[in-house]
C-alpha positions as CSV (number, residue, x, y, z in Angstrom):
1,M,69.1,-159.2,56.4
2,N,67.8,-156.1,58.0
3,F,64.3,-155.7,56.8
4,N,61.6,-153.2,57.8
5,F,59.1,-155.9,58.2
6,P,57.6,-154.4,61.4
7,L,56.6,-151.5,59.3
8,L,54.9,-153.6,56.6
9,K,51.2,-154.6,56.4
10,P,50.6,-158.3,57.0
11,I,49.4,-158.8,53.4
12,R,52.8,-157.6,52.1
13,I,54.6,-160.1,54.3
14,I,52.4,-162.9,52.8
15,L,53.5,-161.8,49.4
16,F,57.2,-162.5,50.2
17,P,57.5,-165.4,47.7
18,F,56.5,-163.0,44.9
19,S,59.2,-160.6,46.0
20,L,61.8,-163.4,45.4
21,V,60.4,-163.8,41.9
22,Y,60.6,-160.0,41.4
23,L,64.2,-160.0,42.7
24,A,65.1,-162.8,40.3
25,V,63.7,-160.8,37.3
26,I,65.6,-157.6,38.1
27,F,68.7,-159.6,38.8
28,V,68.7,-161.1,35.4
29,R,67.8,-157.8,33.8
30,N,70.7,-156.0,35.5
31,K,73.1,-158.9,34.5
32,L,72.1,-158.5,30.9
33,Y,73.0,-154.8,31.1
34,D,76.2,-155.5,33.0
35,Q,77.4,-157.9,30.3
36,K,76.4,-155.6,27.5
37,L,73.7,-158.0,26.2
38,L,71.3,-155.1,26.7
39,T,72.8,-151.8,25.7
40,S,72.5,-148.3,27.2
41,S,72.6,-145.1,25.0
42,A,74.6,-142.1,25.9
43,F,74.4,-138.5,24.6
44,A,77.1,-136.0,24.0
45,L,76.1,-133.6,26.7
46,P,76.0,-133.6,30.5
47,M,73.1,-135.8,31.8
48,I,72.2,-135.9,35.5
49,C,69.9,-138.6,36.6
50,V,67.8,-138.0,39.8
51,G,66.3,-141.2,41.1
52,N,65.9,-143.9,43.7
53,I,65.7,-147.7,44.0
54,A,62.4,-147.6,46.0
55,V,58.9,-146.7,45.1
56,G,57.2,-143.9,47.0
57,G,58.3,-140.3,47.7
58,T,62.0,-139.8,48.5
59,G,62.1,-136.2,47.4
60,K,63.0,-136.4,43.7
61,S,61.0,-133.3,42.8
62,P,62.6,-131.1,45.4
63,M,66.0,-132.3,44.3
64,V,65.2,-131.5,40.6
65,E,64.0,-128.1,41.6
66,Y,67.1,-127.5,43.7
67,L,69.2,-128.2,40.6
68,L,67.1,-126.0,38.4
69,K,67.1,-123.2,41.0
70,H,70.9,-123.1,41.2
71,F,71.9,-123.8,37.6
72,S,69.1,-122.8,35.2
73,K,70.3,-119.1,35.2
74,K,73.8,-120.2,34.3
75,Y,73.1,-122.9,31.8
76,P,70.3,-123.7,29.3
77,L,68.8,-126.7,31.1
78,A,66.2,-129.3,30.2
79,T,64.3,-131.9,32.2
80,L,62.9,-135.2,30.9
81,S,60.4,-137.2,32.8
82,R,58.0,-140.0,32.1
83,G,55.0,-137.8,32.8
84,Y,53.2,-140.2,35.1
85,K,49.4,-140.2,34.9
86,R,49.2,-137.8,32.0
87,R,46.5,-138.2,29.4
88,T,48.9,-137.9,26.4
89,S,51.4,-140.4,25.1
90,G,54.8,-140.2,23.4
91,Y,57.1,-137.1,23.4
92,V,55.6,-133.8,24.6
93,L,57.5,-130.5,25.2
94,A,55.8,-128.1,27.6
95,G,54.6,-124.9,26.0
96,E,52.4,-121.8,26.7
97,H,49.1,-123.7,26.8
98,T,50.3,-126.9,28.5
99,D,48.6,-128.2,31.6
100,A,49.1,-131.1,34.0
101,L,47.0,-133.5,32.0
102,D,49.4,-133.0,29.1
103,I,52.7,-133.7,30.9
104,G,51.9,-134.8,34.5
105,D,51.9,-132.9,37.7
106,E,55.6,-132.9,38.6
107,P,56.8,-131.8,35.1
108,M,54.1,-129.1,35.2
109,Q,55.4,-127.9,38.5
110,F,58.9,-127.6,37.0
111,H,57.4,-125.7,34.0
112,L,55.5,-123.2,36.1
113,K,58.3,-122.5,38.5
114,F,61.1,-122.4,35.9
115,P,59.6,-121.1,32.6
116,G,63.0,-120.8,31.0
117,V,63.8,-124.5,31.4
118,A,62.8,-126.9,28.6
119,V,60.4,-129.4,30.3
120,A,59.7,-132.6,28.3
121,V,58.1,-135.9,28.9
122,G,58.2,-139.3,27.1
123,E,57.8,-142.9,28.1
124,D,60.7,-143.9,25.9
125,R,63.5,-141.7,27.0
126,V,65.9,-142.9,24.4
127,A,63.4,-141.8,21.7
128,A,62.4,-138.6,23.5
129,L,65.9,-137.2,24.1
130,P,66.9,-136.6,20.4
131,Q,63.5,-134.9,19.9
132,L,64.1,-132.7,22.9
133,L,67.6,-131.8,21.8
134,H,66.3,-131.0,18.3
135,D,63.6,-128.7,19.7
136,R,66.0,-127.0,22.1
137,K,69.4,-127.1,20.5
138,E,70.8,-124.6,23.0
139,T,70.5,-127.2,25.8
140,K,73.7,-127.5,27.9
141,A,72.6,-130.2,30.3
142,V,69.6,-132.5,30.8
143,I,68.2,-133.6,34.2
144,L,66.5,-137.1,34.0
145,D,63.8,-137.2,36.5
146,D,63.2,-140.6,38.1
147,A,65.3,-142.6,35.6
148,F,67.8,-144.4,37.8
149,Q,66.2,-147.8,37.2
150,H,65.8,-147.2,33.5
151,R,69.1,-148.4,32.2
152,A,68.4,-147.8,28.5
153,I,70.1,-144.4,29.0
154,S,73.5,-144.0,30.6
155,A,73.7,-140.7,32.6
156,G,77.1,-139.2,33.3
157,L,76.1,-138.6,36.9
158,N,73.6,-140.5,39.0
159,I,72.1,-138.9,42.1
160,L,70.4,-141.6,44.2
161,L,68.0,-140.6,46.9
162,T,67.0,-142.7,49.9
163,D,64.6,-141.8,52.7
164,Y,66.1,-141.4,56.2
165,N,63.0,-143.2,57.5
166,N,63.3,-146.1,55.1
167,L,66.9,-146.5,54.0
168,Y,67.3,-148.9,51.0
169,S,69.8,-150.9,53.2
170,R,66.9,-151.8,55.5
171,D,64.2,-152.4,52.8
172,W,63.2,-155.4,50.8
173,Y,61.9,-155.9,47.3
174,L,58.4,-155.5,45.9
175,P,55.7,-156.4,46.7
176,T,56.8,-157.2,50.3
177,G,59.0,-154.1,50.6
178,D,59.4,-151.0,48.5
179,L,62.6,-151.7,46.5
180,R,62.2,-151.8,42.7
181,D,65.8,-152.3,41.9
182,E,68.8,-154.2,43.4
183,K,70.5,-152.7,46.4
184,R,73.9,-153.3,44.7
185,R,72.9,-150.8,42.1
186,A,73.5,-148.0,44.6
187,R,77.2,-148.3,43.7
188,D,76.3,-146.9,40.2
189,A,75.5,-143.6,41.8
190,G,78.1,-140.9,42.1
191,I,76.1,-139.1,44.7
192,I,73.8,-140.6,47.4
193,I,71.5,-138.2,49.4
194,V,69.7,-139.3,52.5
195,T,66.6,-137.2,52.4
196,K,63.9,-136.2,55.0
197,C,66.4,-136.3,57.8
198,P,65.7,-134.6,61.1
199,P,66.9,-131.0,60.8
200,R,69.2,-131.5,63.8
201,L,70.6,-134.9,62.8
202,E,73.6,-135.7,64.9
203,A,77.0,-136.2,63.2
204,D,77.4,-139.6,64.9
205,E,74.2,-140.9,63.4
206,A,75.2,-139.5,60.0
207,D,78.5,-141.4,60.3
208,A,76.6,-144.6,61.2
209,I,74.4,-144.3,58.2
210,R,77.4,-143.6,56.0
211,K,78.9,-146.9,57.2
212,E,75.6,-148.8,56.8
213,L,75.2,-147.7,53.2
214,D,78.8,-148.7,52.5
215,I,79.7,-145.5,50.6
216,Q,82.6,-146.2,48.2
217,E,85.7,-144.0,47.6
218,N,84.3,-142.8,44.3
219,Q,81.0,-141.7,45.9
220,E,79.8,-138.7,47.9
221,I,77.1,-138.8,50.5
222,Y,74.9,-135.9,51.6
223,F,72.2,-135.5,54.2
224,S,69.1,-133.3,53.7
225,A,66.0,-132.2,55.5
226,I,62.6,-130.9,54.2
227,H,62.1,-127.2,54.4
228,Y,58.5,-125.9,54.0
229,G,58.3,-122.4,52.6
230,D,55.7,-119.6,53.0
231,L,52.1,-120.4,52.1
232,Y,50.5,-118.7,49.2
233,H,47.0,-118.7,47.8
234,I,46.5,-121.1,44.9
235,M,45.0,-118.4,42.6
236,N,46.2,-114.9,43.6
237,H,49.4,-116.1,45.3
238,E,48.7,-113.9,48.3
239,S,50.9,-115.0,51.2
240,F,49.5,-116.5,54.5
241,R,50.9,-117.4,57.9
242,L,49.9,-120.3,60.0
243,N,49.0,-119.7,63.6
244,S,48.1,-121.6,66.7
245,E,44.4,-120.8,66.5
246,L,44.0,-122.1,62.9
247,E,42.2,-125.2,61.9
248,V,43.4,-126.8,58.6
249,L,41.8,-129.1,56.1
250,L,44.9,-130.8,54.5
251,V,44.2,-132.1,51.0
252,T,47.0,-134.4,49.6
253,G,47.5,-136.7,46.7
254,I,51.1,-137.5,47.3
255,A,53.0,-140.7,48.2
256,N,54.1,-139.8,51.7
257,P,52.3,-136.9,53.5
258,R,53.6,-137.9,56.9
259,P,56.4,-135.2,57.1
260,L,53.9,-132.5,56.2
261,K,51.5,-133.7,58.9
262,Q,54.3,-133.7,61.4
263,W,55.1,-130.1,60.4
264,L,51.5,-129.0,60.7
265,N,51.2,-130.5,64.2
266,D,53.5,-127.8,65.6
267,R,52.0,-124.9,63.7
268,C,48.2,-125.0,63.9
269,K,45.5,-125.8,66.4
270,S,44.4,-128.9,64.6
271,Y,44.0,-130.4,61.1
272,E,41.8,-132.9,59.3
273,Q,43.0,-134.7,56.2
274,M,41.5,-135.8,52.9
275,V,43.8,-138.4,51.4
276,F,43.8,-139.1,47.6
277,S,46.1,-141.5,45.8
278,D,49.5,-140.4,44.5
279,H,49.2,-138.3,41.3
280,H,45.4,-138.3,41.7
281,I,43.6,-136.4,38.9
282,F,41.1,-134.2,40.8
283,S,37.5,-134.1,39.4
284,I,34.8,-131.5,40.0
285,D,33.1,-134.0,42.4
286,D,36.4,-134.1,44.4
287,L,36.3,-130.4,44.7
288,T,32.7,-130.5,45.8
289,D,33.7,-133.0,48.5
290,I,36.6,-130.8,49.6
291,R,34.3,-127.8,49.9
292,R,31.7,-129.8,51.8
293,R,34.3,-131.2,54.2
294,F,35.7,-127.7,54.7
295,D,32.2,-126.2,55.5
296,M,31.8,-128.9,58.2
297,I,34.8,-127.5,60.2
298,N,33.3,-125.4,62.9
299,A,36.0,-122.8,63.4
300,S,36.4,-119.0,63.0
301,Q,39.9,-119.4,61.5
302,K,40.2,-122.2,59.0
303,I,41.9,-122.8,55.6
304,I,42.5,-125.6,53.1
305,L,46.1,-126.5,52.6
306,T,47.7,-128.6,49.8
307,T,51.0,-129.2,48.2
308,E,52.5,-127.7,45.0
309,K,52.2,-131.0,43.3
310,D,48.5,-131.2,44.1
311,A,48.0,-127.6,43.3
312,V,48.9,-128.0,39.6
313,R,46.1,-130.6,39.4
314,L,43.6,-128.4,41.1
315,V,44.3,-125.1,39.4
316,K,42.1,-126.0,36.4
317,F,39.1,-125.2,38.6
318,K,40.1,-121.6,38.7
319,D,36.5,-120.3,38.7
320,E,35.6,-122.4,41.7
321,L,38.9,-121.8,43.6
322,G,38.9,-118.0,43.6
323,Q,36.5,-117.8,46.6
324,L,38.1,-120.6,48.6
325,P,40.9,-120.1,51.2
326,L,43.0,-122.7,49.5
327,Y,46.7,-122.3,50.2
328,V,49.8,-124.0,48.8
329,V,52.9,-125.0,50.8
330,P,56.1,-125.2,48.8
331,I,58.8,-127.7,49.7
332,D,62.6,-127.1,49.4
333,M,65.5,-129.3,50.1
334,L,67.8,-128.2,52.9
335,F,71.3,-129.7,53.0
336,L,72.7,-130.5,56.4
337,F,76.3,-130.1,57.7
338,G,77.0,-127.4,55.2
339,G,76.9,-129.8,52.3
340,D,75.2,-127.4,49.9
341,E,78.4,-125.6,48.8
342,K,80.2,-128.9,48.1
343,F,77.2,-130.3,46.3
344,I,76.8,-127.2,44.1
345,H,80.5,-127.2,43.2
346,R,80.3,-130.9,42.3
347,I,77.4,-130.4,39.9
348,G,78.9,-127.3,38.4
349,T,82.2,-129.1,37.8
350,F,80.4,-132.0,36.2
351,I,78.6,-129.8,33.8
352,E,81.7,-127.8,32.8
353,R,84.0,-130.8,32.5
354,H,81.7,-133.5,31.1
355,K,83.1,-135.5,28.3
356,P,81.0,-138.4,26.8
357,D,82.8,-141.7,27.0
358,V,80.8,-143.2,24.1
359,K,79.6,-142.0,20.8
360,P,76.3,-140.0,21.0
361,A,73.1,-142.0,20.3
362,K,71.6,-141.5,16.9
């Protein structure tokens, strides 16, 4: 077994017996689905699932945005997410007056960036999908966000993401490791994408990873890196360029800010960080703390920087933010080795040729 134990905190190693219990539970659950004792529902339209088998940030949101960017102008698309940490329950379809508290930060991000896409949330995806398709009858394809481990729905195409810095092949199960599903379930994915790779990943290393993940003949593997876009002000969207004399207060409430910090290291004089929990709901007290921390930075050139996911949870303080130099950095997915054309063709072909292999769920 090739674990990442050196990367784990001692307390997580102590919890190893509990990870065996967790593994036993998900093994039994998957067997029940494999033997049709638990059933999956399918729908009579193309459904693309974007997910992973590990907790934490593997780049699901940039992947969903990549799909929306390339296909939403050609097809009427919809996304369905759980809507993590929202203050509503049940099925919600994003509308004109929706905010992040209604649907969650990542779905709100999709809604703002792609207003023509139907963005919906629902804990019970099997119940939410018929409602979504009833509300948006023109929908040609649905993207299921973070649904790979939720086997109650059978997607026609599964896209599985795994972090280059923590491949699922080297990980272990919760709570000792980060895996929330069995490693063998990777074979249910038609596409596997290794995310957050070094932009100059060598072909030999990519081949070694391909062998380690044991890619099957019916699977495709791609490699991608993070690309940070141009900064813009959270309120007026005025653009901004980093420079070597700038000091930055980095405010994040995301699962893995490490790549962003590495990116900042090469582009500014220095930075300080205020870390909040993933999907943190910012309060006015948080904003006061951010302002106080920013005022303490003794520099002639300084800004506050946050991510798009955090920005949708901060924008509610529009009256307070207008006077702050608070900028947002967008994140895109960059395919390596020229894989973007092949990937786009694969997705387009799936949408055009999809034929459900079971009767639609009622």
